C-alpha positions in Angstrom: 18.8 -7.6 39.1 19.1 -11.0 39.5 18.5 -13.2 43.1 21.4 -15.3 43.1 20.5 -17.3 46.3 17.3 -16.9 48.5 18.5 -18.5 51.6 17.9 -16.7 54.5 20.3 -17.8 57.6 19.5 -17.5 61.6 21.2 -18.2 64.9 21.2 -22.2 65.5 20.5 -21.2 69.1 18.5 -18.1 68.5 17.7 -15.6 72.2 15.7 -13.1 72.5 18.6 -10.4 71.9 19.3 -9.2 69.1 21.3 -11.5 66.5 24.5 -10.4 65.1 25.9 -12.5 61.5 28.7 -12.2 60.2 31.2 -13.4 57.2 34.9 -12.7 56.8 36.3 -13.2 53.7 39.0 -12.2 50.9 38.7 -10.7 47.4 39.2 -12.7 44.6 42.9 -11.9 43.5 44.2 -11.1 40.1 41.4 -9.1 38.8 42.7 -5.4 39.0 40.9 -3.0 41.6 37.3 -3.0 42.3 35.2 -1.2 39.9 31.8 -1.3 42.0 30.3 -3.3 44.8 26.8 -4.2 45.5 25.2 -5.4 48.7 21.4 -6.7 48.9 19.7 -7.4 52.2 16.9 -8.5 53.5 15.1 -9.7 56.9 12.2 -11.8 58.2 12.2 -9.2 60.6 14.5 -5.9 60.7 18.0 -5.6 59.2 21.1 -3.4 59.8 24.2 -4.1 57.8 28.0 -3.1 57.8 31.0 -3.7 55.7 33.8 -3.4 57.2 32.8 -1.2 59.9 30.8 1.2 57.7 26.9 1.5 57.7 25.8 0.5 54.0 23.1 3.2 54.5 21.1 5.5 56.5 18.3 3.6 56.2 16.4 2.1 59.2 13.4 -0.4 59.8 15.0 -2.2 56.6 13.3 -4.0 54.9 10.1 -2.6 56.1 6.6 -3.8 56.4 4.7 -6.1 53.4 2.8 -8.8 53.3 5.5 -10.9 54.2 3.6 -13.9 52.8 4.6 -13.2 49.9 6.9 -10.3 49.6 9.8 -9.5 51.7 11.8 -6.6 50.1 15.6 -6.4 49.2 17.3 -3.3 49.4 20.3 -2.4 47.7 22.9 0.1 48.4 26.5 1.0 46.3 28.9 -0.3 48.4 32.3 -0.3 46.7 34.1 2.5 48.7 33.7 -0.2 52.0 35.4 -3.1 50.5 38.8 -4.1 51.3 41.1 -7.2 50.4 40.1 -8.9 53.4 36.3 -7.6 54.3 33.5 -8.4 56.5 29.3 -8.3 55.9 28.0 -7.8 59.1 24.7 -8.0 60.3 21.7 -6.9 63.2 18.2 -8.4 63.1 15.8 -7.1 64.6 12.2 -8.3 65.4 10.2 -5.4 63.4 6.8 -6.1 62.3 7.4 -10.0 61.8 8.4 -11.2 65.1 7.5 -8.7 67.4 3.9 -7.5 69.4 1.9 -6.8 66.3 -1.7 -5.1 66.2 -4.4 -4.2 69.7 -5.2 -8.0 71.2 -1.8 -8.9 72.8 -0.3 -11.4 69.9 3.2 -11.5 68.7 5.6 -12.8 66.1 2.3 -13.4 63.7 4.5 -13.7 60.5 6.7 -16.4 62.2 9.0 -17.7 65.1 12.3 -16.5 64.1 14.1 -13.3 62.8 16.2 -14.5 59.6 18.6 -12.6 57.7 19.8 -12.1 53.8 23.2 -10.4 52.4 24.1 -10.8 48.4 27.3 -9.0 48.3 28.4 -8.2 44.4 31.7 -7.3 44.0 32.5 -7.0 39.8 36.1 -6.1 38.9 38.1 -4.0 36.6 38.4 -7.0 34.3 34.9 -7.9 34.6 35.1 -10.5 36.7 32.5 -11.1 39.4 32.6 -11.8 43.3 29.4 -13.0 44.8 29.4 -13.5 48.5 25.8 -15.0 50.1 24.3 -15.6 53.7 24.9 -20.1 53.7 26.2 -22.1 57.0 29.5 -20.3 57.0 28.3 -17.1 58.8 28.6 -17.2 62.2 26.3 -15.7 65.0 25.9 -14.2 68.2 24.8 -11.3 70.3 25.8 -8.0 71.1 24.4 -5.2 73.1 20.7 -5.1 72.1 19.1 -6.9 74.8 15.4 -6.8 73.8 13.7 -4.7 71.0 10.3 -4.5 69.9 8.1 -1.5 67.9 5.5 -1.5 70.3 7.8 -2.2 73.7 10.8 -0.7 73.2 14.7 -1.1 73.0 16.7 -2.4 75.9 20.5 -1.6 75.2 23.3 -2.4 77.3 26.5 -0.5 76.4 28.8 -2.6 78.4 28.1 -5.2 75.4 28.8 -2.6 72.8 31.8 -3.8 70.4 32.5 -2.9 66.6 35.5 -5.4 66.6 32.8 -8.7 65.0 32.7 -5.8 62.0 36.1 -5.7 60.7 38.6 -8.3 59.4 40.6 -11.0 61.7 38.0 -10.7 64.7 38.2 -14.2 66.1 34.6 -15.5 66.0 35.6 -18.9 66.8 33.5 -19.1 70.0 30.3 -17.6 68.3 27.2 -19.9 66.9 26.7 -21.8 64.0 23.9 -20.7 61.7 20.7 -22.7 59.8 19.3 -21.7 56.7 15.5 -20.8 57.3 14.2 -21.5 53.2 12.4 -19.0 51.4 10.6 -18.8 47.8 13.2 -16.4 45.7 9.9 -15.0 44.3 9.1 -13.3 47.7 12.0 -11.2 47.5 10.7 -8.2 45.8 13.4 -5.3 44.4 12.6 -2.1 46.8 11.2 0.6 45.3 9.2 2.5 47.9 11.2 5.1 49.5 13.2 4.2 52.7 13.0 5.0 56.4 15.2 7.6 57.6 16.0 10.2 60.1 14.4 13.0 59.0 14.9 15.7 61.7 15.6 16.5 65.1 14.0 18.1 67.9 15.8 19.0 71.5 14.1 19.5 74.8 11.9 22.5 74.8 11.2 21.9 78.5 11.9 19.8 81.6 10.4 19.8 85.1 9.6 17.7 88.3 6.2 16.1 88.1 4.1 15.9 91.0 4.9 12.4 91.5 8.5 13.3 91.4 9.7 12.1 87.9 11.6 14.1 85.5 9.5 15.1 82.6 10.9 16.2 78.7 8.7 18.2 76.3 10.1 18.4 72.9 7.5 20.4 71.6 6.1 18.3 68.8 4.1 15.3 68.6 6.5 13.2 66.5 7.3 9.2 65.5 10.8 8.3 66.4 13.0 7.5 69.6 14.9 9.6 71.8 19.3 9.8 70.9 20.4 9.9 75.0 24.5 11.3 75.5 24.7 10.1 78.8 27.9 9.2 81.3 27.3 7.4 84.5 28.5 4.3 86.5 28.8 0.8 84.6 25.8 -0.7 85.0 23.0 2.1 85.7 20.3 2.0 84.0 18.6 4.8 82.3 14.7 4.5 81.4 12.5 6.7 79.3 8.9 6.3 78.8 7.2 7.9 75.6 4.0 9.6 75.7 1.8 11.9 73.7 0.1 14.2 76.1 0.0 14.6 79.5 -2.6 14.2 82.1 -2.8 15.3 85.5 1.0 16.9 84.6 2.6 13.1 84.8 2.9 11.0 81.7 -0.4 10.2 80.0 0.4 6.4 78.9 -3.1 5.4 79.4 -4.3 5.6 75.0 -0.5 3.4 74.6 -3.1 0.4 76.0 -0.4 -3.0 75.6 2.8 -1.0 74.5 4.8 -0.4 76.5 6.7 2.8 74.8 9.7 2.2 77.1 13.5 2.0 76.4 16.1 1.0 78.7 19.3 1.9 78.4 22.5 0.5 80.4 25.3 2.3 80.6 29.1 1.6 79.7 31.0 3.3 82.2 32.6 5.8 80.0 30.9 8.1 77.5 27.5 6.4 76.0 25.9 7.7 73.0 22.7 5.5 72.4 19.8 5.4 69.6 17.2 2.9 69.7 17.4 2.1 65.9 15.3 -1.0 66.2 11.9 0.4 67.4 10.0 3.5 67.1 7.4 5.2 69.5 4.7 8.1 68.5 5.3 11.2 71.3 5.7 14.3 72.7 6.8 13.8 76.2 9.2 11.7 77.6 9.3 10.5 81.6 13.0 10.0 82.4 14.6 7.8 85.9 17.6 6.3 86.6 19.3 9.3 85.1 23.1 9.8 86.6 23.5 12.9 88.8 22.0 16.1 87.6 19.8 16.1 84.3 20.9 17.4 81.3 18.1 18.1 79.2 20.9 19.1 76.1 21.8 15.2 76.0 18.5 14.2 75.0 17.4 15.2 71.1 14.1 13.4 69.7 15.1 11.9 66.7 12.1 12.0 63.7 11.5 8.7 61.9 9.7 8.0 58.6 9.1 7.3 54.7 11.5 10.1 53.2 8.7 11.0 51.3 9.4 14.6 49.4 7.4 17.6 50.5 6.0 19.6 47.5 2.7 21.4 48.8 2.4 23.9 51.3 -0.4 26.3 53.2 -0.4 29.5 54.7 -3.0 32.3 55.6 -3.6 35.3 58.1 -5.1 32.9 60.6 -2.7 31.3 63.1 -5.0 28.9 64.9 -5.3 27.6 60.8 -1.8 27.5 59.7 -1.3 25.1 63.0 -3.8 23.0 61.5 -2.2 22.6 58.6 0.6 21.6 60.3 -0.6 19.4 62.6 -2.3 17.5 59.6 1.2 17.5 57.8 2.9 16.1 60.8 0.3 13.4 61.1 0.8 12.3 57.5 4.8 12.3 58.3 4.2 10.3 61.8 2.2 7.8 60.3 3.6 7.2 56.7 6.5 5.3 58.1 6.7 2.0 55.8 3.2 1.8 55.2 0.3 4.3 56.0 -1.2 3.5 59.2 -3.8 4.6 61.5 -1.7 6.0 64.4 2.2 5.8 65.4 1.8 4.9 68.9 -0.2 2.8 70.7 -0.5 -1.4 70.1 -2.6 -1.1 66.9 0.0 0.8 64.2 -2.0 -0.8 61.4 -2.6 -0.1 57.2 -6.0 0.6 57.8 -7.4 1.8 54.5 -10.5 3.9 55.5 -8.1 6.2 57.3 -6.1 6.5 54.0 -9.1 6.1 51.5 -10.3 9.9 52.7 -6.9 11.4 53.4 -5.3 10.2 49.9 -5.6 13.5 48.1 -4.1 15.8 50.8 -1.3 13.4 51.2 -0.5 13.8 47.2 -0.8 17.3 47.6 1.5 17.4 51.5 4.0 15.0 49.6 5.7 13.4 46.6 3.7 9.9 47.9 3.0 8.5 44.7 6.2 5.2 45.0 4.6 5.0 48.6 1.5 4.3 47.9 1.6 2.4 44.7 4.3 0.0 46.6 1.6 -0.1 49.7 -1.5 -0.6 46.6 0.5 -3.8 45.6 -0.2 -5.5 49.1 -3.6 -4.2 48.8 -4.3 -6.5 46.2 -1.7 -9.5 47.0 -4.3 -9.3 50.1 -7.5 -9.2 48.3 -6.1 -12.2 46.0 -5.6 -14.6 49.5 -8.4 -13.5 51.2 -11.2 -15.9 52.0 -13.9 -13.4 50.5 -12.0 -11.6 47.5 -13.0 -8.4 49.3 -10.4 -6.0 49.6 -9.0 -6.2 53.5 -9.4 -3.2 56.1 -5.8 -3.2 57.2 -2.8 -3.8 54.9 -0.7 -5.6 55.2 -3.3 -8.2 56.8 -2.5 -8.6 60.2 -6.3 -9.4 61.5 -6.1 -12.6 59.9 -3.7 -14.0 62.2 -5.2 -12.3 65.2 -8.1 -13.2 67.6 -10.3 -10.5 67.0 -13.5 -11.9 67.7 -14.5 -11.0 64.7 -15.4 -12.6 61.0 -13.5 -11.9 58.3 -15.5 -8.8 56.0 -16.4 -8.6 52.8 -16.4 -5.9 50.9 -16.4 -2.7 52.9 -17.2 1.0 52.0 -14.7 3.8 52.4 -12.5 1.1 53.6 -12.8 -1.3 50.6 -12.8 1.5 48.6 -9.4 2.6 49.1 -8.9 0.4 46.1 -10.3 2.7 43.7 -9.9 6.1 45.6 -6.2 6.1 46.5 -5.3 5.4 43.1 -7.6 7.7 41.3 -5.8 10.3 43.8 -2.3 9.3 42.8 -3.6 9.8 39.3 -5.2 13.1 39.5 -2.3 14.7 41.6 0.4 12.7 39.3 -0.7 11.7 36.1 1.0 8.8 35.6 -1.2 6.4 34.1 1.3 3.7 34.2 0.1 4.0 38.0 -3.2 3.6 37.2 -3.1 0.9 34.9 -0.9 -0.9 37.2 -3.2 -0.8 40.3 -6.4 -1.6 37.7 -7.1 -5.4 38.2 -7.3 -4.1 42.3 -9.7 -1.5 41.1 -12.0 -3.7 39.1 -12.1 -6.5 41.5 -13.4 -4.3 44.2 -16.0 -2.5 42.1 -17.2 -6.2 40.7 -17.3 -7.2 44.7 -19.0 -4.0 45.6 -21.6 -4.7 42.7 -22.2 -8.8 44.1 -22.7 -6.9 47.7 -25.7 -4.8 46.8 -29.2 -6.4 47.6 -31.9 -6.9 44.8 -33.1 -3.0 45.2 -29.6 -1.9 43.9 -28.5 -0.6 47.6 -25.6 -2.0 49.6 -27.5 -2.0 52.6 -26.3 -5.8 53.5 -23.2 -6.8 55.6 -20.9 -5.4 57.9 -20.2 -1.8 57.4 -17.7 0.9 59.3 -20.3 3.5 58.4 -19.6 7.0 59.5 -16.9 6.0 61.9 -16.3 8.1 64.8 -19.4 10.4 64.1 -19.0 12.6 67.2 -22.6 12.1 68.4 -21.9 8.2 68.8 -21.5 6.4 72.0 -17.6 6.4 73.4 -18.0 2.7 73.8 -19.7 2.2 70.1 -17.6 4.9 67.5 -19.6 3.1 64.9 -23.1 3.9 65.8 -23.6 7.1 63.4 -26.4 9.5 62.8 -25.8 8.1 58.7 -27.4 4.7 58.1 -24.7 2.5 57.1 -26.7 1.8 54.2 -26.9 5.4 53.1 -23.2 5.6 53.4 -22.2 2.7 51.4 -24.5 3.0 48.5 -23.1 6.6 48.1 -19.6 5.3 48.3 -20.4 2.4 45.7 -22.1 5.4 43.4 -18.6 7.2 43.6 -16.1 3.9 42.9 -18.4 2.6 39.9 -18.5 6.4 38.8 -14.2 6.7 39.1 -13.9 3.5 37.4 -15.7 4.7 34.3 -13.5 7.3 33.9 -10.2 4.9 34.5 -11.7 2.1 32.5 -12.2 4.8 29.2 -8.3 6.2 30.1 -7.0 3.0 29.6 -9.0 2.1 27.2 -11.3 -0.6 29.0 -14.5 0.2 27.1 -16.3 -3.2 27.9 -15.4 -2.5 31.7 -16.5 0.6 31.1 -20.4 -0.2 30.0 -20.1 -2.4 32.6 -19.3 -0.3 35.0 -21.6 2.5 34.0 -24.3 0.3 34.4 -23.5 -0.3 37.6 -23.4 3.3 38.8 -26.9 4.4 36.9 -28.6 1.0 39.1 -26.8 2.4 42.3 -27.7 6.1 41.9 -31.1 5.1 40.4 -31.3 3.0 44.1 -30.3 5.6 46.0 -32.6 8.0 44.6 -35.5 5.7 44.8 -35.6 4.8 48.5 -33.2 7.7 49.9 -33.9 11.1 48.8 -37.2 12.5 49.0 -37.8 15.7 47.5 -34.7 16.8 48.1 -34.3 15.3 51.9 -31.5 12.5 52.3 -32.4 9.4 54.6 -31.3 10.0 57.7 -31.5 13.7 57.5 -27.9 13.8 58.4 -24.8 16.4 57.4 -22.9 13.4 56.2 -25.7 11.7 54.1 -26.2 15.2 52.5 -22.8 15.8 52.1 -22.3 12.4 50.0 -25.3 12.8 48.3 -23.9 16.2 46.8 -20.2 15.9 46.3 -20.3 12.2 45.0 -22.7 13.8 42.6 -26.0 12.0 43.2 -28.8 14.6 43.1 -30.5 16.5 39.9 -30.1 20.1 40.3 -33.4 20.7 42.2 -33.3 18.1 45.2 -29.5 19.1 45.1 -30.3 22.8 46.2 -32.7 21.5 48.5 -29.9 19.1 49.7 -27.6 22.1 50.5 -29.8 24.5 52.2 -30.9 21.4 54.0 -27.1 20.7 55.0 -26.5 23.8 56.1 -29.9 24.1 58.3 -28.2 21.4 59.8 -24.8 22.9 60.5 -25.9 26.1 61.8 -28.5 24.4 64.3 -25.3 22.5 65.2 -23.9 25.9 66.3 -21.0 25.3 63.3 -19.8 22.2 65.2 -19.1 18.8 63.4 -21.2 16.3 62.8 -19.7 14.4 60.6 -17.1 11.1 61.3 -15.0 9.4 58.8 -16.8 9.1 55.7 -18.6 12.9 55.9 -16.1 14.9 57.4 -13.6 15.1 53.9 -16.9 16.3 52.1 -19.1 18.4 54.1 -17.3 21.9 53.4 -17.3 21.3 49.6 -21.2 20.1 50.0 -21.6 23.6 51.5 -19.3 25.5 49.5 -20.1 24.7 45.7 -24.5 24.6 47.0 -24.0 28.6 47.9 -23.2 27.8 51.6 -19.8 29.2 51.4 -20.0 31.1 55.1 -21.4 28.5 56.6 -18.4 25.7 55.3 -15.9 28.2 57.1 -17.7 28.8 59.8 -17.3 25.1 60.6 -13.8 25.1 59.7 -13.3 28.3 61.9 -15.4 26.8 64.7 -13.2 26.8 68.1 -15.5 24.8 70.5 -15.7 20.6 70.4 -16.3 19.2 68.1 -14.3 20.8 65.6 -11.0 21.3 63.9 -9.5 24.0 66.0 -10.5 22.6 69.0 -7.6 20.8 69.2 -5.4 23.2 68.0 -6.9 25.2 71.2 -5.9 22.4 73.4 -2.2 22.6 71.9 -2.4 19.8 69.5 0.5 19.5 67.1 -1.2 16.4 65.2 -4.6 15.3 64.0 -6.8 13.4 66.8 -8.6 10.5 66.6 -11.9 11.6 68.4 -12.6 14.8 68.1 -12.6 15.4 71.8 -9.3 12.9 72.7 -8.7 15.4 75.4 -11.2 16.6 77.2 -11.8 20.6 77.8 -10.3 20.0 81.9 -7.3 18.7 80.4 -8.2 14.9 81.0 -8.1 12.1 78.5 -11.1 10.8 76.9 -12.1 7.7 78.8 -12.5 5.9 75.2 -10.1 2.7 74.7 -9.9 3.8 71.4 -8.0 7.4 72.1 -4.8 8.5 69.9 -4.0 11.8 69.5 -1.9 11.6 66.2 -4.8 10.0 63.5 -4.6 11.7 60.2 -8.1 11.4 58.7 -10.2 14.0 60.3 -7.1 16.2 58.4 -8.3 15.3 55.0 -10.2 19.2 55.4 -6.5 20.6 54.0 -7.7 19.1 50.7 -10.5 21.7 51.0 -8.2 24.3 52.2 -5.7 23.8 49.5 -8.6 23.8 46.8 -11.1 26.3 47.9 -9.5 28.7 50.1 -6.3 29.3 48.7 -7.4 28.1 45.3 -5.3 25.8 43.6 -7.1 22.2 42.2 -6.1 19.8 38.7 -8.2 20.4 35.8 -6.7 17.9 34.4 -4.5 14.9 35.7 -1.0 15.8 36.9 -2.0 19.5 36.9 -1.5 19.9 33.1 -4.4 22.4 33.5 -4.9 24.0 36.8 -7.8 25.2 38.5 -6.6 29.0 40.1 -10.5 29.5 42.2 -9.7 30.7 45.4 -13.2 31.7 47.5 -11.8 34.1 50.3 -14.2 34.1 53.5 -14.1 33.4 57.2 -12.4 37.4 57.8 -9.1 35.7 56.1 -7.2 39.0 54.4 -4.8 36.4 52.3 -3.8 32.7 51.9 -1.1 31.3 49.8 -0.8 27.7 48.8 2.6 26.4 46.7 2.9 23.0 45.0 5.7 21.3 42.4 3.5 19.8 40.3 5.3 17.8 37.4 5.7 20.5 35.3 6.7 22.6 37.8 6.0 25.1 40.5 2.4 26.2 40.6 1.6 28.9 43.0 -1.4 31.3 44.0 -1.9 33.9 46.5 -4.3 36.3 46.9 -4.6 39.2 49.6 -7.4 41.5 50.8 -7.1 45.5 51.0 -9.3 47.7 51.7 -11.9 46.8 48.8 -10.0 45.5 46.8 -8.9 41.4 46.2 -5.6 40.7 44.7 -4.5 37.5 43.2 -1.5 36.2 42.0 -0.8 33.2 40.0 2.0 31.2 39.1 1.9 28.8 36.2 4.3 26.5 35.5 5.9 25.7 31.9 3.9 22.8 30.2 0.7 23.8 31.8 -2.1 26.5 31.8 -4.2 27.7 34.0 -8.1 28.8 34.4 -8.8 31.8 36.6 -12.3 31.4 37.7 -12.6 34.4 40.2 -15.6 35.9 41.4 -17.5 38.1 39.3 -15.8 37.0 36.3 -15.6 34.9 33.6 -13.4 31.8 33.6 -9.9 33.0 31.7 -7.5 30.5 30.5 -3.8 31.7 31.1 0.1 30.6 29.7 2.6 29.3 31.8 4.1 32.7 34.1 3.2 34.8 36.8 -0.4 36.5 36.5 -1.6 39.3 38.7 -5.6 40.1 38.6 -7.5 42.4 40.9 -11.1 42.9 42.2 -13.5 44.9 44.0 -14.9 43.3 46.7 -17.5 44.6 49.6 -16.3 46.7 52.3 -17.2 43.8 54.9 -14.3 41.1 52.8 -16.9 38.8 52.7 -19.2 38.4 50.0 -17.1 39.5 46.4 -18.5 41.9 43.6 
């Protein structure tokens, strides 16, 4: 694709209302019919486009959020059917991430002060002639019905100002404003390869009622991300206001966790039959408060529209325990809500940033649930761009890195464990899931740069015990106002993560033929591993004697066989002493079940998974959650919201346990990248009588289902063409099977817990 002209345009006299831009022109004559017409658009902000009144696409929030300093997406659509002898290109611009409020410090327009739009319509005629119309000073500008728009605060639409005539030929725009060019380096416009943001579904109102304070509240039944479409008629000038929130507190809308985000849409009626869709914003919500409704409230006039990046669901899990099924659903909905243009930590409050640590631990789960390769590979481009520009040369803790513009009061950190490790862990998860070597190769400069920054951050002892670290963030025993104060020392966590990163880089470098790097990273791995064992391991006990320390040491392979078993036994003792309640944070939680199960404590892993008292995964389920929470007790047992300032009800990081559910409960995992070889190793337990998982691998459908009936375990496996599977069933030797459907039966003990 050749970019003809990189000039963006903006109104000569901008206002807070969303700008409208239009250009009318005639097709070049004498060249026959139009064979193809392609519209390419972009914006500093958001852009919605029409050609002769026909939307150029059904995408939303385009061109999305990237590291705007170096890369602004250029989206392309076929509009052949829309062009005519006289044609109008029409654009509406929104603030989006570029100019709206951003981050948690109360600042806006951190990237730039004005919105600007770009359009390039390329028309190819039957005789090969090409006509190109681009944004230039011949365009005209005005404003319409969108009086205000912001991702955090919401959108104000005045239907009295609505009209579509400006999108069509022969509209009189003589009173419209002139435009001016906004210079943009052509090299910043990058063809879009990420999945678009679209409407993904709808929910009707499940319940509506009047709150104790007299407010009309509605419940859509699912914590989701998007907006409410409203169909309403009433007197002109009537203002209907919708406030959004994830939860209720004291039977009122629970808005305190939103902090500065107003999450409020204001809809001003035209006097006719109005339909409102606030498409220049999004909210994280399950509930809405409706005020100003004309006449008797009609709940059927509202629909919650789910919005997110269009990621195909490829994996599923189900079992005999309904609460585990709800937990898995919560994980999926947490991912769906936070995978919107970039992978964010939360979608509702004044933050919504691409925190790298959340994704580092969640990437394997994400890669099973959906086809996230292009989505995350595109994000990794920005990770590397931000790293190169960072004054420390380290991976940013959020990407795109808006924090560098915010007055956070904290210096830019150097290399960080888990958060920075996303540079290695995420590409490796993509390689493992999809087997696309090019994705790994594209990320290799980032991966190797991060690993070297870790090497440079080590102390002379070989430990990573210097510099800022998040550590085992949100350890449930940490004070509400100090979420980084965990039982596991940050040096233990960071050093273990450094070992894992170096180990993965040895494999990556060998795979890509970078033998000198493989040798370098092997030396680093061995140095860090030796230092960890020397300073942190004492006769199988790991420094701090915490569940996270044991989980990381066991799963990352830091211990010899004797110490590994002792560590596993000690971990099981700690888990039992905690009443099988969670005692780990961001770093340890994804790995604790594996650490238990692989050291002979499967029953404890299941007891941890199935615990219903806080802190636990199922506590939120018992409290009615439909997404994963940020804190184990984001809502307290009495129904009040956790008093901490940092409380989200849609935060997918702790949902990383679904990866263990896929691999160990159902029993499907990759033995080779892209599931060319599949490990089928179900580990029944926890009183479950059946479990199943399906996965659309690069080779086709892989599936596992097991059932316990009486004293018999039945396992059915589907192996796709081009793959083979290794069946690792209890009490039997490994068996390799070819593509097709295979059924095996085993005898089990009468209690259904232990297998013979």
